[in-house]
C-alpha positions, 0 to 999 in steps of 0.5 A: 453534500447532496440535497436531502441526503444524510451525511451517513448516506452521502459518505457511504455511497462515496466510500462504496463507489471509491472501493469499486473504483479501487477494485478495478485496477486491483483486478487488472493487476491481479490478472496481469500477475496471473497471465505473466505467471508471476509468483505472488501468492496472496497478492489479491489480499494486499490489493483488497485491503488497500481498496478498502482502507485507502478511501478512508485514509484519503477522506481523513487526510483531506479534512486537514487542508482548507482547499481541495487543490492543496489537498489533491496536490499534497496527497499525490506528492506524499503518495508518490514519496511514501508509496513509490520511493519509500517501499523501494528505499526500505527494501534496498536498505534491507539487503545492505548491512546491519545499520541500513537494516535498522534505518529500514525498520525505522522508516517502516515505523513512520511509513506503515500508517499509509495504505499506499506504503503497505500496498507497495511494501506488501507486494514487494515483500511477497515478490522478493521473499525468496531473495530476502531469505537467501540474503539474510540466510534464513529459511524461505518459510520464514518469509511466507506471504503475509506473515510477520 
């Protein structure tokens, strides 16, 4: 805590700085999507939501640990699993068979509470919406970006 600063001022300043630091790579990612002409409409909304929610999630999660080192390591490992492996596993399971789709939906119920899973899963859904519609024999409009 900074001497003389109220807890509200301290946490608000930290939050705003963290949001700005999240927006820098989000802007770079959106720029790359644009420059590479990748069909990912509304991906900026996913990136913005992640930038606004992730700092709060990490703050709340860090209070569970007794040392900063434990928090840092376990949060990074969990982000790799839930943000890297989780969305890929869920999306692969969605295209195999009915039982795998059910497993995918069950895993999503557990992972959906983490911002990193939502970021990566949201982008994968936007990017793969045409493939998912084709495989599931549904209309492409049913997989409109950011619709449920």
